[in-house]
Each structure stands twice: as structure tokens, then as C-alpha cells.
N, CA, C and O of each residue as an XYZ file, in Angstrom:
856
protein
N     239.957    118.919   -153.920
C     238.561    119.243   -153.678
C     238.615    120.238   -152.463
O     239.619    120.502   -151.801
N     237.254    120.780   -152.282
C     237.150    121.855   -151.323
C     236.943    121.082   -150.031
O     237.880    120.492   -149.492
N     235.615    121.090   -149.499
C     235.259    120.305   -148.152
C     234.315    119.188   -148.322
O     233.534    119.203   -149.273
N     234.326    118.268   -147.517
C     233.481    117.200   -147.427
C     232.311    117.622   -146.554
O     232.425    117.753   -145.336
N     231.123    117.840   -147.258
C     229.969    118.243   -146.600
C     228.989    117.033   -146.241
O     228.593    116.252   -147.107
N     228.658    116.946   -145.005
C     227.725    116.050   -144.484
C     226.413    116.495   -144.282
O     226.282    117.516   -143.607
N     225.350    115.909   -144.752
C     224.039    116.316   -144.475
C     223.158    115.119   -143.946
O     222.995    114.102   -144.620
N     222.633    115.291   -142.775
C     221.628    114.203   -142.236
C     220.243    114.517   -142.847
O     219.857    115.679   -142.973
N     219.539    113.495   -143.208
C     218.349    113.755   -143.694
C     217.350    114.495   -142.870
O     217.627    114.639   -141.679
N     216.148    115.021   -143.355
C     215.281    115.571   -142.515
C     214.440    114.566   -141.535
O     214.566    113.341   -141.545
N     213.656    115.228   -140.778
C     212.767    114.327   -139.750
C     211.840    113.278   -140.314
O     210.997    113.584   -141.157
N     211.982    112.049   -139.866
C     210.818    111.153   -140.056
C     210.007    110.880   -138.730
O     210.319    111.455   -137.687
N     209.053    110.069   -138.791
C     208.289    109.812   -137.608
C     209.169    109.035   -136.737
O     209.099    109.320   -135.541
N     209.976    108.121   -137.081
C     210.809    107.436   -136.205
C     212.029    108.255   -135.670
O     212.354    108.144   -134.488
N     212.623    108.975   -136.423
C     213.636    109.883   -135.831
C     213.141    110.979   -134.801
O     213.873    111.483   -133.949
N     211.915    111.257   -134.971
C     211.180    112.188   -134.166
C     211.023    111.490   -132.755
O     211.218    112.062   -131.682
N     210.649    110.194   -132.910
C     210.206    109.434   -131.782
C     211.464    108.647   -131.001
O     211.307    107.991   -129.972
N     212.608    108.819   -131.619
C     213.771    108.309   -131.077
C     213.949    106.680   -131.340
O     214.667    105.974   -130.632
N     213.251    106.242   -132.365
C     213.300    104.805   -132.870
C     214.497    104.634   -133.781
O     214.741    105.435   -134.683
N     215.268    103.522   -133.511
C     216.420    103.203   -134.385
C     215.818    103.004   -135.682
O     214.758    102.379   -135.707
N     216.331    103.446   -136.811
C     215.790    103.501   -138.097
C     216.938    103.187   -139.086
O     217.687    104.122   -139.369
N     217.173    101.897   -139.677
C     218.105    101.641   -140.571
C     217.491    101.347   -142.016
O     217.464    102.174   -142.927
N     217.038    100.133   -142.079
C     216.572     99.746   -143.400
C     214.959    100.160   -143.706
O     214.481    100.226   -144.838
N     214.301    100.398   -142.578
C     212.770    100.799   -142.683
C     212.862    102.060   -143.508
O     213.571    103.005   -143.161
N     212.123    102.057   -144.621
C     212.151    103.191   -145.577
C     211.004    104.211   -145.348
O     210.047    104.330   -146.113
N     211.178    104.867   -144.324
C     210.185    105.946   -144.039
C     210.211    107.295   -144.795
O     211.304    107.733   -145.152
N     209.208    107.903   -145.030
C     209.225    109.356   -145.669
C     209.550    110.353   -144.648
O     209.484    110.160   -143.434
N     209.917    111.467   -145.248
C     210.024    112.670   -144.349
C     208.654    113.094   -143.716
O     207.600    112.860   -144.308
N     208.688    113.660   -142.620
C     207.379    114.419   -142.067
C     207.359    115.597   -142.695
O     208.351    115.962   -143.326
N     206.290    116.328   -142.621
C     206.087    117.675   -143.130
C     207.245    118.605   -142.479
O     207.780    119.469   -143.174
N     207.586    118.421   -141.235
C     208.620    119.271   -140.737
C     210.012    118.707   -141.418
O     210.924    119.488   -141.688
N     210.095    117.480   -141.641
C     211.290    116.874   -142.272
C     211.555    117.518   -143.670
O     212.677    117.835   -144.066
N     210.396    117.677   -144.373
C     210.511    118.360   -145.691
C     210.859    119.881   -145.559
O     211.526    120.408   -146.450
N     210.474    120.530   -144.589
C     210.896    121.938   -144.459
C     212.277    122.026   -143.898
O     212.957    123.011   -144.183
N     212.715    121.163   -143.189
C     214.132    121.148   -142.852
C     214.999    120.874   -144.142
O     216.036    121.498   -144.366
N     214.490    119.881   -144.984
C     215.300    119.633   -146.174
C     215.382    120.913   -147.117
O     216.434    121.216   -147.681
N     214.183    121.657   -147.253
C     214.343    122.874   -148.171
C     215.206    123.885   -147.394
O     215.924    124.650   -148.040
N     215.184    123.938   -146.080
C     216.005    124.884   -145.406
C     217.482    124.751   -145.623
O     218.289    125.627   -145.311
N     217.838    123.412   -146.269
C     219.299    123.305   -146.466
C     219.834    124.269   -147.548
O     220.983    124.709   -147.498
N     218.917    124.595   -148.577
C     219.361    125.178   -149.810
C     220.040    126.559   -149.424
O     221.116    126.833   -149.956
N     219.527    127.345   -148.623
C     220.219    128.621   -148.264
C     221.627    128.308   -147.664
O     222.583    129.051   -147.884
N     221.718    127.208   -146.916
C     222.876    126.878   -146.122
C     223.999    126.330   -147.223
O     225.198    126.441   -146.969
N     223.577    125.794   -148.331
C     224.442    125.371   -149.316
C     224.637    126.389   -150.516
O     225.373    126.113   -151.464
N     223.970    127.527   -150.429
C     223.894    128.423   -151.654
C     225.266    128.980   -152.087
O     225.495    129.233   -153.270
N     226.171    129.165   -151.109
C     227.479    129.598   -151.605
C     228.578    128.563   -151.805
O     229.770    128.840   -151.943
N     228.067    127.376   -151.805
C     229.175    126.206   -152.040
C     229.081    125.791   -153.601
O     228.056    125.769   -154.282
N     230.446    125.456   -154.018
C     230.443    124.964   -155.367
C     230.532    123.428   -155.179
O     231.615    122.917   -154.896
N     229.361    122.652   -155.338
C     229.435    121.208   -155.199
C     229.634    120.599   -156.475
O     228.884    120.799   -157.430
N     230.721    119.797   -156.503
C     231.131    118.900   -157.509
C     230.597    117.622   -157.683
O     230.542    117.145   -158.817
N     230.176    116.972   -156.658
C     229.609    115.697   -156.485
C     228.760    115.470   -155.314
O     229.135    115.863   -154.209
N     227.615    114.852   -155.477
C     226.762    114.368   -154.238
C     226.615    112.967   -154.273
O     226.311    112.396   -155.320
N     226.801    112.383   -153.244
C     226.688    110.963   -152.933
C     225.527    110.883   -152.069
O     225.478    111.712   -151.161
N     224.474    109.948   -152.187
C     223.378    109.881   -151.253
C     222.986    108.433   -151.010
O     223.166    107.575   -151.875
N     222.513    108.201   -149.964
C     221.964    106.901   -149.471
C     220.892    106.501   -150.251
O     220.232    107.423   -150.731
N     220.514    105.276   -150.527
C     219.442    104.826   -151.453
C     218.040    104.985   -150.652
O     216.980    104.801   -151.250
N     218.071    105.321   -149.328
C     216.778    105.382   -148.645
C     215.912    106.737   -149.016
O     216.537    107.743   -149.351
N     214.674    106.755   -148.963
C     213.836    107.564   -149.571
C     214.013    108.898   -148.728
O     213.759    109.990   -149.237
N     214.496    108.758   -147.308
C     214.396    110.031   -146.663
C     215.727    110.780   -146.854
O     215.817    111.951   -146.486
N     216.722    110.159   -147.398
C     217.888    110.714   -147.824
C     217.760    111.372   -149.190
O     218.087    112.535   -149.424
N     217.248    110.509   -150.075
C     217.098    110.850   -151.481
C     216.144    112.188   -151.564
O     216.442    113.114   -152.317
N     214.917    112.216   -150.689
C     214.082    113.287   -150.816
C     214.800    114.530   -150.180
O     214.617    115.629   -150.703
N     215.522    114.425   -149.197
C     216.308    115.385   -148.558
C     217.185    116.274   -149.553
O     217.198    117.503   -149.623
N     218.023    115.215   -150.420
C     218.693    115.920   -151.448
C     218.024    116.557   -152.574
O     218.572    117.480   -153.177
N     216.924    116.140   -152.880
C     216.010    116.741   -153.809
C     215.632    118.028   -153.306
O     215.817    119.013   -154.021
N     215.105    118.152   -152.117
C     214.480    119.315   -151.686
C     215.606    120.453   -151.378
O     215.358    121.659   -151.390
N     216.843    119.903   -151.110
C     217.789    120.840   -150.779
C     218.388    121.448   -152.146
O     219.282    122.291   -152.078
N     217.905    121.028   -153.343
C     218.437    121.475   -154.500
C     219.742    120.896   -155.093
O     220.356    121.498   -155.974
N     220.163    119.667   -154.571
C     221.471    118.991   -154.933
C     221.101    118.242   -156.151
O     220.240    117.363   -156.132
N     221.799    118.614   -157.287
C     221.493    118.055   -158.689
C     222.273    116.800   -158.821
O     223.364    116.617   -158.280
N     221.618    115.901   -159.611
C     222.236    114.669   -160.065
C     223.102    113.828   -159.046
O     224.270    113.479   -159.217
N     222.262    113.561   -157.904
C     223.080    112.817   -156.814
C     223.285    111.370   -157.239
O     222.473    110.767   -157.941
N     224.477    110.821   -156.749
C     224.842    109.405   -157.124
C     224.324    108.446   -156.060
O     224.795    108.578   -154.931
N     223.510    107.596   -156.254
C     222.892    106.567   -155.206
C     224.100    105.787   -154.768
O     224.730    105.202   -155.648
N     224.531    105.697   -153.435
C     225.497    104.967   -152.895
C     225.101    104.166   -151.707
O     224.953    104.626   -150.575
N     224.931    102.832   -152.090
C     224.428    101.955   -151.019
C     225.331    101.898   -149.688
O     224.802    101.560   -148.628
N     226.593    102.204   -149.745
C     227.491    102.130   -148.633
C     227.224    103.238   -147.675
O     227.755    103.214   -146.564
N     226.321    104.345   -148.087
C     225.934    105.345   -147.145
C     224.679    105.045   -146.337
O     224.177    105.935   -145.650
N     224.153    103.822   -146.393
C     222.940    103.478   -145.732
C     223.274    103.510   -144.078
O     224.426    103.507   -143.644
N     222.230    103.537   -143.342
C     222.338    103.762   -141.904
C     222.960    102.327   -141.236
O     223.022    101.270   -141.863
N     223.300    102.469   -140.170
C     223.944    101.411   -139.277
C     222.809    100.307   -139.253
O     221.669    100.643   -138.934
N     223.066     99.152   -139.545
C     222.080     98.079   -139.433
C     221.843     97.740   -138.040
O     222.686     97.088   -137.422
N     220.731     98.141   -137.481
C     220.365     97.828   -136.133
C     219.905     96.559   -135.684
O     219.649     96.324   -134.503
N     219.778     95.576   -136.798
C     219.422     94.202   -136.540
C     218.245     94.015   -135.640
O     217.231     94.618   -135.993
N     218.175     93.342   -134.610
C     216.929     93.341   -133.822
C     216.484     94.554   -133.103
O     215.440     94.555   -132.451
N     217.165     95.468   -133.197
C     216.899     96.796   -132.487
C     216.232     97.718   -133.376
O     215.997     98.865   -132.996
N     215.887     97.290   -134.598
C     215.071     98.091   -135.591
C     213.871     98.634   -135.154
O     213.031     97.807   -134.801
N     213.561     99.848   -135.083
C     212.236    100.518   -134.667
C     212.045    100.617   -133.129
O     210.976    101.007   -132.659
N     213.151    100.241   -132.317
C     213.242    100.234   -130.901
C     213.836    101.459   -130.314
O     214.763    101.993   -130.923
N     213.418    101.954   -129.228
C     214.109    103.247   -128.717
C     215.161    102.754   -127.634
O     215.107    101.666   -127.060
N     215.958    103.561   -127.482
C     217.043    103.222   -126.443
C     216.554    102.910   -125.104
O     217.009    101.963   -124.464
N     215.625    103.693   -124.659
C     214.861    103.519   -123.425
C     214.262    102.027   -123.385
O     214.228    101.365   -122.347
N     213.894    101.670   -124.360
C     213.182    100.249   -124.424
C     214.213     99.113   -124.338
O     213.990     98.102   -123.673
N     215.369     99.312   -125.041
C     216.411     98.358   -125.117
C     217.004     98.247   -123.668
O     217.368     97.163   -123.210
N     217.080     99.419   -122.975
C     217.594     99.307   -121.685
C     216.773     98.683   -120.503
O     217.246     98.405   -119.401
N     215.632     98.525   -120.847
C     214.802     97.843   -119.848
C     215.464     96.324   -119.603
O     215.433     95.773   -118.503
N     215.989     95.811   -120.642
C     216.533     94.448   -120.393
C     218.117     94.462   -120.459
O     218.801     93.524   -120.048
N     218.639     95.643   -121.029
C     220.092     95.777   -120.901
C     220.438     97.177   -120.342
O     220.814     98.062   -121.110
N     220.325     97.368   -119.128
C     220.520     98.643   -118.592
C     221.723     99.432   -118.996
O     221.651    100.654   -119.127
N     222.824     98.766   -119.197
C     224.094     99.503   -119.503
C     224.394     99.516   -120.948
O     225.523     99.844   -121.314
N     223.456     99.178   -121.828
C     223.726     99.126   -123.287
C     224.156    100.354   -123.824
O     223.665    101.399   -123.397
N     225.093    100.360   -124.791
C     225.619    101.415   -125.506
C     225.832    100.961   -126.914
O     226.553     99.994   -127.160
N     225.260    101.598   -127.776
C     225.242    101.247   -129.160
C     226.855    101.287   -129.718
O     227.308    100.436   -130.483
N     227.587    102.375   -129.215
C     228.882    102.735   -129.707
C     229.822    101.513   -129.389
O     230.585    101.084   -130.254
N     229.754    100.996   -128.209
C     230.646     99.861   -127.805
C     230.025     98.480   -127.915
O     230.750     97.531   -128.214
N     228.665     98.299   -127.682
C     227.968     96.992   -127.588
C     227.443     96.468   -128.939
O     227.240     95.269   -129.132
N     227.236     97.413   -129.856
C     226.654     97.035   -131.091
C     225.149     96.715   -130.765
O     224.581     97.265   -129.822
N     224.550     95.838   -131.553
C     223.141     95.674   -131.627
C     222.798     94.255   -131.462
O     223.641     93.372   -131.626
N     221.436     93.991   -131.101
C     220.970     92.667   -130.982
C     220.743     92.008   -132.344
O     220.434     92.653   -133.346
N     220.923     90.625   -132.316
C     220.842     89.965   -133.705
C     219.571     90.181   -134.314
O     218.587     90.254   -133.578
N     219.435     90.303   -135.652
C     218.159     90.592   -136.441
C     217.869     89.311   -137.329
O     218.425     88.223   -137.179
N     217.003     89.588   -138.183
C     216.709     88.452   -139.243
C     217.741     88.329   -140.216
O     218.615     89.192   -140.296
N     217.719     87.328   -140.967
C     218.808     86.964   -141.952
C     219.159     88.047   -142.883
O     220.350     88.219   -143.143
N     218.138     88.900   -143.489
C     218.453     89.958   -144.300
C     219.054     91.134   -143.685
O     219.738     91.908   -144.354
N     218.791     91.339   -142.213
C     219.264     92.555   -141.529
C     219.780     92.066   -140.197
O     219.187     92.330   -139.151
N     220.873     91.361   -140.240
C     221.466     90.823   -139.039
C     221.948     91.662   -138.013
O     222.122     91.267   -136.860
N     222.192     92.931   -138.443
C     222.796     93.821   -137.638
C     224.317     94.007   -137.785
O     224.965     93.040   -138.186
N     224.961     95.187   -137.491
C     226.290     95.500   -137.819
C     227.110     95.741   -136.324
O     226.492     96.248   -135.388
N     228.261     95.419   -136.207
C     229.186     95.797   -135.146
C     229.676     97.209   -135.398
O     229.667     97.713   -136.521
N     230.091     97.809   -134.339
C     230.750     99.213   -134.718
C     231.990     99.087   -135.599
O     232.186     99.946   -136.459
N     232.811     98.105   -135.445
C     233.954     97.803   -136.428
C     233.512     97.672   -137.881
O     234.169     98.126   -138.819
N     232.228     96.951   -138.020
C     231.824     96.792   -139.459
C     231.378     98.096   -139.939
O     231.669     98.387   -141.100
N     230.687     98.968   -139.197
C     230.268    100.203   -139.772
C     231.360    101.179   -140.016
O     231.242    102.049   -140.879
N     232.634    101.033   -139.129
C     233.688    101.746   -139.424
C     234.305    101.398   -140.728
O     234.720    102.274   -141.486
N     234.372    100.091   -141.009
C     234.997     99.654   -142.213
C     234.256    100.086   -143.458
O     234.848    100.338   -144.507
N     232.836    100.172   -143.301
C     231.978    100.658   -144.479
C     232.233    102.218   -144.616
O     232.168    102.775   -145.712
N     232.520    102.876   -143.462
C     232.765    104.370   -143.513
C     234.169    104.468   -144.307
O     234.310    105.281   -145.221
N     235.110    103.667   -143.938
C     236.303    103.744   -144.548
C     236.237    103.621   -146.038
O     236.926    104.351   -146.751
N     235.492    102.790   -146.490
C     235.241    102.458   -147.892
C     234.623    103.804   -148.574
O     234.960    104.199   -149.690
N     233.821    104.345   -147.869
C     233.186    105.654   -148.458
C     234.295    106.788   -148.523
O     234.403    107.489   -149.529
N     235.037    106.928   -147.523
C     236.117    107.831   -147.456
C     237.178    107.610   -148.675
O     237.699    108.532   -149.303
N     237.386    106.321   -148.880
C     238.274    105.906   -149.935
C     237.693    106.407   -151.255
O     238.398    106.930   -152.118
N     236.318    106.217   -151.381
C     235.556    106.583   -152.737
C     235.695    108.155   -152.865
O     235.911    108.675   -153.960
N     235.558    108.908   -151.669
C     235.626    110.327   -151.698
C     237.090    110.674   -152.180
O     237.306    111.483   -153.083
N     238.039    110.017   -151.522
C     239.446    110.416   -151.939
C     239.734    110.136   -153.396
O     240.459    110.884   -154.051
N     239.217    109.154   -153.853
C     239.387    108.905   -155.301
C     238.760    109.909   -156.092
O     239.370    110.366   -157.058
N     237.422    110.378   -155.753
C     236.793    111.304   -156.566
C     237.304    112.720   -156.347
O     236.930    113.621   -157.099
N     238.189    112.960   -155.293
C     238.587    114.416   -155.034
C     239.441    114.911   -156.137
O     239.405    116.110   -156.415
N     240.259    114.043   -156.836
C     241.035    114.583   -157.870
C     240.178    115.189   -159.073
O     240.533    116.178   -159.713
N     239.061    114.505   -159.288
C     238.040    115.111   -160.343
C     237.288    116.307   -159.849
O     236.714    117.090   -160.606
N     237.316    116.413   -158.524
C     236.413    117.464   -158.065
C     236.943    118.934   -158.217
O     236.202    119.915   -158.156
N     238.291    118.989   -158.418
C     238.968    120.310   -158.432
C     238.671    121.000   -156.947
O     238.726    120.376   -155.887
N     238.400    122.182   -157.058
C     238.048    122.959   -155.699
C     236.800    122.888   -155.307
O     236.389    123.693   -154.470
N     235.889    121.811   -155.898
C     234.522    121.716   -155.491
C     234.319    120.883   -154.323
O     235.160    120.029   -154.038
N     233.270    121.055   -153.616
C     232.892    120.221   -152.401
C     232.300    118.861   -152.942
O     231.858    118.649   -154.071
N     232.392    118.001   -151.892
C     231.716    116.638   -152.161
C     230.774    116.395   -150.993
O     231.178    116.215   -149.845
N     229.423    116.399   -151.373
C     228.474    116.215   -150.340
C     228.029    114.804   -150.083
O     228.024    114.038   -151.047
N     227.690    114.405   -149.019
C     227.292    112.997   -148.572
C     225.960    113.230   -147.935
O     225.969    113.890   -146.896
N     224.939    112.840   -148.342
C     223.478    112.864   -147.726
C     223.206    111.533   -147.168
O     223.147    110.546   -147.902
N     223.038    111.468   -145.886
C     222.946    110.009   -145.336
C     222.212    110.182   -143.905
O     221.313    111.001   -143.715
N     222.700    109.329   -142.959
C     222.093    109.035   -141.625
C     222.980    109.458   -140.412
O     224.197    109.589   -140.547
N     222.390    109.652   -139.312
C     222.957    110.217   -138.202
C     224.198    109.299   -137.634
O     225.322    109.775   -137.473
N     223.893    108.027   -137.367
C     224.939    107.225   -136.732
C     226.007    106.859   -137.767
O     227.154    106.697   -137.352
N     225.748    106.714   -139.055
C     226.678    106.394   -139.993
C     227.573    107.559   -140.176
O     228.789    107.371   -140.209
N     227.066    108.773   -140.300
C     227.884    109.891   -140.565
C     228.635    110.321   -139.307
O     229.622    111.039   -139.462
N     228.284    109.971   -138.130
C     228.905    110.048   -136.994
C     230.144    109.258   -136.976
O     231.226    109.759   -136.669
N     229.997    108.060   -137.295
C     231.178    106.975   -137.566
C     232.153    107.495   -138.470
O     233.341    107.592   -138.165
N     231.638    107.861   -139.672
C     232.366    108.411   -140.824
C     233.274    109.661   -140.284
O     234.467    109.696   -140.585
N     232.762    110.551   -139.584
C     233.368    111.678   -139.008
C     234.498    111.222   -138.096
O     235.547    111.864   -138.142
N     234.404    110.245   -137.323
C     235.386    109.648   -136.435
C     236.519    109.136   -137.189
O     237.673    109.423   -136.874
N     236.235    108.399   -138.157
C     237.246    107.778   -139.072
C     238.003    108.637   -139.725
O     239.200    108.402   -139.889
N     237.325    109.930   -140.265
C     237.900    110.891   -141.051
C     238.979    111.652   -140.156
O     239.998    112.120   -140.663
N     238.724    111.737   -138.929
C     239.544    112.330   -137.916
C     240.461    111.423   -137.272
O     241.084    111.710   -136.250
N     240.545    110.181   -137.964
C     241.626    109.138   -137.465
C     241.124    108.676   -135.965
O     242.046    108.432   -135.187
N     239.954    108.543   -135.520
C     239.445    108.188   -134.239
C     238.811    106.814   -134.645
O     238.641    106.422   -135.799
N     238.485    106.140   -133.462
C     237.861    104.779   -133.600
C     236.319    104.926   -133.945
O     235.725    105.961   -133.642
N     235.715    103.928   -134.550
C     234.200    104.106   -134.805
C     233.431    104.561   -133.513
O     232.555    105.426   -133.520
N     233.866    103.869   -132.392
C     233.065    104.228   -131.157
C     233.078    105.732   -130.868
O     232.169    106.331   -130.293
N     234.178    106.259   -131.318
C     234.195    107.844   -130.857
C     233.257    108.672   -131.674
O     233.219    109.884   -131.457
N     232.495    108.139   -132.595
C     231.462    108.683   -133.119
C     230.379    109.345   -132.076
O     229.658    110.307   -132.343
N     230.415    108.650   -130.871
C     229.449    109.111   -129.864
C     229.723    110.594   -129.558
O     228.855    111.285   -129.025
N     230.978    111.100   -129.911
C     231.121    112.523   -129.541
C     230.451    113.572   -130.365
O     230.409    114.753   -130.019
N     229.896    113.076   -131.537
C     229.354    114.138   -132.568
C     227.943    114.068   -132.661
O     227.483    113.360   -133.558
N     227.074    114.740   -131.813
C     225.768    114.744   -131.884
C     225.243    115.343   -133.295
O     225.848    116.296   -133.787
N     224.176    114.813   -133.909
C     223.880    115.306   -135.259
C     222.430    115.278   -135.337
O     221.785    114.238   -135.205
N     221.828    116.624   -135.588
C     220.287    116.675   -135.682
C     219.841    116.411   -137.141
O     220.610    116.457   -138.100
N     218.597    116.147   -137.205
C     217.855    116.141   -138.655
C     218.158    117.355   -139.184
O     218.329    118.377   -138.520
N     218.242    117.248   -140.584
C     218.353    118.378   -141.421
C     219.632    119.225   -141.077
O     219.612    120.424   -141.356
N     220.735    118.679   -140.491
C     221.883    119.483   -140.183
C     222.842    119.250   -141.265
O     222.898    118.220   -141.936
N     223.680    120.403   -141.401
C     224.870    120.375   -142.225
C     226.077    120.408   -141.406
O     226.105    121.122   -140.403
N     227.062    119.703   -141.747
C     228.389    119.715   -141.207
C     229.462    119.600   -142.194
O     229.255    118.952   -143.220
N     230.816    120.281   -141.942
C     231.716    120.234   -142.954
C     233.103    119.662   -142.338
O     233.438    119.861   -141.170
N     233.820    118.968   -143.226
C     235.094    118.443   -142.639
C     236.049    118.847   -143.852
O     235.738    118.718   -145.036
N     237.298    119.373   -143.363
C     238.219    119.796   -144.238
C     239.598    119.469   -143.708
O     239.782    118.456   -143.033
N     240.611    120.352   -144.019
C     242.054    120.095   -143.767
C     242.586    121.441   -143.137
O     242.176    122.545   -143.495
N     243.451    121.255   -142.254
C     244.372    122.379   -141.767
C     245.656    122.010   -141.587
O     245.971    121.168   -140.747
N     246.557    122.643   -142.406
C     248.045    122.228   -142.445
C     248.189    120.621   -142.685
O     248.982    119.914   -142.064
N     247.313    120.177   -143.665
C     247.260    118.828   -143.935
C     246.669    117.662   -142.921
O     246.674    116.450   -143.139
N     246.187    118.309   -141.821
C     245.467    117.360   -140.882
C     243.929    117.585   -141.046
O     243.398    118.647   -141.370
N     243.276    116.342   -140.752
C     241.835    116.397   -141.021
C     241.268    117.144   -139.817
O     241.717    116.924   -138.692
N     240.251    118.058   -140.043
C     239.514    118.816   -138.904
C     238.068    119.016   -139.243
O     237.696    118.812   -140.399
N     237.245    119.393   -138.333
C     235.909    119.795   -138.449
C     235.928    121.251   -138.734
O     236.480    122.016   -137.943
N     235.336    121.697   -139.860
C     235.281    123.190   -140.074
C     233.867    123.755   -139.658
O     233.726    124.958   -139.436
N     232.865    122.892   -139.562
C     231.565    123.373   -139.067
C     230.849    122.129   -138.608
O     231.080    121.075   -139.199
N     230.000    122.166   -137.602
C     229.263    120.897   -137.267
C     227.874    121.300   -136.739
O     227.643    122.219   -135.954
N     226.967    120.434   -137.316
C     225.633    120.399   -136.825
C     224.862    121.650   -137.065
O     224.103    122.039   -136.178
N     224.984    122.342   -138.213
C     224.436    123.624   -138.512
C     223.062    123.468   -139.072
O     222.865    122.729   -140.036
N     222.066    124.173   -138.471
C     220.769    124.272   -139.057
C     220.218    125.611   -139.142
O     220.716    126.509   -138.463
N     219.238    125.826   -139.910
C     218.578    127.146   -140.063
C     217.407    127.215   -138.962
O     216.704    126.224   -138.765
N     217.235    128.313   -138.309
C     216.139    128.378   -137.372
C     214.798    128.285   -138.082
O     214.633    128.872   -139.152
N     213.830    127.559   -137.512
C     212.628    127.257   -138.156
C     211.854    128.514   -138.613
O     211.190    128.551   -139.650
N     212.006    129.597   -137.701
C     211.550    130.833   -138.202
C     211.981    131.403   -139.584
O     211.312    132.256   -140.167
N     213.144    130.880   -140.076
C     213.642    131.334   -141.280
C     213.639    130.371   -142.353
O     214.312    130.532   -143.371
N     212.808    129.254   -142.125
C     212.517    128.146   -143.152
C     211.954    128.872   -144.390
O     211.115    129.763   -144.259
N     212.424    128.483   -145.596
C     211.703    129.076   -146.790
C     210.374    128.510   -146.951
O     210.126    127.406   -146.466
N     209.509    129.164   -147.583
C     208.114    128.636   -147.807
C     208.162    127.533   -148.709
O     208.933    127.454   -149.665
N     207.211    126.583   -148.334
C     207.158    125.286   -149.325
C     206.708    125.776   -150.714
O     206.076    126.813   -150.915
N     207.095    124.942   -151.595
C     206.634    125.158   -153.073
C     206.056    124.000   -153.550
O     206.772    123.006   -153.662
N     204.745    123.941   -153.888
C     204.104    122.785   -154.140
C     204.766    122.051   -155.421
O     205.175    122.620   -156.434
N     204.781    120.714   -155.165
C     205.328    119.839   -156.379
C     204.583    120.101   -157.558
O     203.365    120.254   -157.464
N     205.227    120.183   -158.796
C     204.496    120.403   -160.092
C     203.755    119.026   -160.270
O     204.252    117.934   -159.993
N     202.585    119.222   -160.736
C     201.778    117.828   -161.129
C     202.305    117.222   -162.400
O     202.770    117.942   -163.284
N     202.243    115.908   -162.511
C     202.725    115.207   -163.600
C     201.787    115.416   -164.715
O     200.583    115.508   -164.477
N     202.287    115.507   -166.025
C     201.222    115.521   -167.233
C     200.958    114.158   -167.498
O     201.820    113.284   -167.409
N     199.744    113.953   -167.830
C     199.504    112.588   -168.395
C     199.108    112.437   -169.782
O     198.910    111.315   -170.249
């Protein structure tokens, strides 16, 4: 394969406001949609063999607007399950847990359907995605494999790709609508580009969605 390309979805209301968002299925904001469209020129010179996308609408819509064809919905690409911290900001959490750190402490317990994940559990899920990528690499030829997903999960996945611990995902800041690339140098895993975005002044003009025929 070529490179592993990571795309964080465009802005939502909660990402804009710093609220932890895992299973809550929010749409992109207007800015988020423009960020997603701006991915297309950043990907224009890439040969994409396979796109895997989180099932959440913010990731699927980002892939669509970026022009990524026939993405494969991949539940393992969902965001870190924040449990009881869903929809809450870091500042709000630290009012009662002043030293709280997601990367080492994990999250507060949530409801049965979304109990929360530890850093180790997210790391294990990232390892499974990387194993799927490795299995698909033989069929990809020289083409790239693209993952469209979420900030904290992609940061953990990057740490695991680089043979680091899940907690070391804290080192890799990732903006909404950003493209990053992972590759190899002399057989070793490396970052070839990180957190690349197009300046807003260069965003492509929005194209209205075609109306459905009835």
C-alpha cells in the first residue's frame, strides 16, 4: 500500500464548544461542511484504494463531501466512549476532578449502553483497525488507505501505529477537518504529514445538493 491517511471529521457544535462527543450523532456545522469540502484538494493527488469510515453521521458526511467514493462503514472507528462524560467539557470535569487526564485516567462510568472505555480498551480497538488495514494492504497495491473518524480515536491509533502506548496519543493534536499521513521509512513506522488543513480563505465554494426526484 501507499500511506495510511487519517481524516478527522469536520466541525460539529460540540467539537466547536469542546464537549466530549462519542455516540451522540451530531451533524456538521456549516463550517464543518466547508472544512469537509476543503479536504478534496488536499486528497486530489492521492490514489485511494480503500476508505474506511466511522458509522457516525459527522464522519460519513465528511467522507461524502471530501469526494471519497464507496467508503466502507467500520464500527471500530467510532470515537472513544466517554461514558458519563459525554457532552461535558474538560473544564466542567475538572471542577470535581482537578487533576483529571483522559489519557491516563479514562472516563467516568456511563449508562449500560455506553459505559465508557479505558485507554487500554481504545488502544485494543485501534490495534484491531490497524490489523484490518494490514490485511487490506496487500489488495491495495500502491494505493492509500483512508480512515475517516474522530480526534481521540485517531490519536490513539497513531500512537499504536508508532508502537507507543495509547496514552501517548496525547502528543498528537488533531484539528477538525484535518488530514494526516502515516507511512514507513526503512521499514519503520513514521508520520509523513500531520494535522494539515486548507486555510479558510482557500475553501472551495459550496455546491448545493441536488434535489431528489419524486
